[in-house]
C-alpha positions as CSV (number, residue, x, y, z in Angstrom):
1,X,80.8,-69.0,224.7
2,X,77.1,-68.5,225.5
3,X,75.0,-66.7,222.9
4,X,72.8,-63.9,224.2
5,X,69.1,-64.5,223.9
6,X,66.7,-61.9,222.6
7,X,64.4,-60.7,225.4
8,X,61.2,-62.6,225.9
9,X,58.0,-61.1,224.6
10,X,56.4,-58.4,226.8
11,X,53.6,-60.7,227.8
12,X,55.9,-63.7,228.7
13,X,54.7,-65.2,231.9
14,X,57.1,-64.9,234.8
15,X,56.4,-68.5,235.9
16,X,57.8,-69.7,232.6
17,X,61.2,-68.2,233.4
18,X,61.1,-69.9,236.8
19,X,60.3,-73.3,235.4
20,X,62.1,-73.2,232.0
21,X,65.4,-72.0,230.5
22,X,64.8,-70.3,227.2
23,X,67.1,-71.9,224.5
24,X,66.2,-70.2,221.3
25,X,63.4,-68.8,219.1
26,X,62.0,-71.6,216.9
27,X,59.8,-69.2,214.9
28,X,57.8,-66.0,215.0
29,X,54.8,-64.5,213.2
30,X,52.1,-62.0,213.4
31,X,50.6,-63.5,216.6
32,X,53.8,-64.1,218.6
33,X,56.8,-66.3,219.0
34,X,57.6,-70.0,219.7
35,X,60.5,-70.7,221.9
36,X,62.5,-73.9,222.5
37,X,62.9,-74.2,226.3
38,X,64.5,-76.7,228.6
39,X,63.0,-77.5,232.0
40,X,65.3,-76.3,234.8
41,X,67.0,-79.2,236.5
42,X,65.7,-78.2,240.0
43,X,62.1,-78.5,238.7
44,X,62.7,-81.8,236.9
45,X,63.7,-85.3,238.0
46,X,65.0,-86.1,234.6
47,X,67.4,-84.1,232.5
48,X,67.2,-82.8,229.0
49,X,63.4,-82.3,228.9
50,X,62.7,-79.8,226.1
51,X,59.4,-78.2,225.3
52,X,58.1,-75.6,222.9
53,X,56.5,-72.5,224.5
54,X,54.3,-70.2,222.5
55,X,54.1,-66.5,223.5
56,X,51.0,-65.1,221.9
57,X,50.8,-61.3,221.5
58,X,47.3,-59.9,221.9
59,X,46.8,-56.5,220.5
60,X,43.7,-54.4,221.0
61,X,43.5,-53.3,217.4
62,X,40.0,-53.2,215.9
63,X,40.8,-55.4,212.9
64,X,38.1,-57.2,210.9
């Protein structure tokens, strides 16, 4: 049974979803999230290539 993934961050690049399949969130913090992702087989000659993709949230707050 497949587990439903949380939605990607709002600033997640569309190209990332074309090239990679999101697996799970590795961590999150004040500046965004890091996802474990697997390169889609049609974009990869080898299988099981995993990468970490960082989604950085940029806010327009006037801090510091």
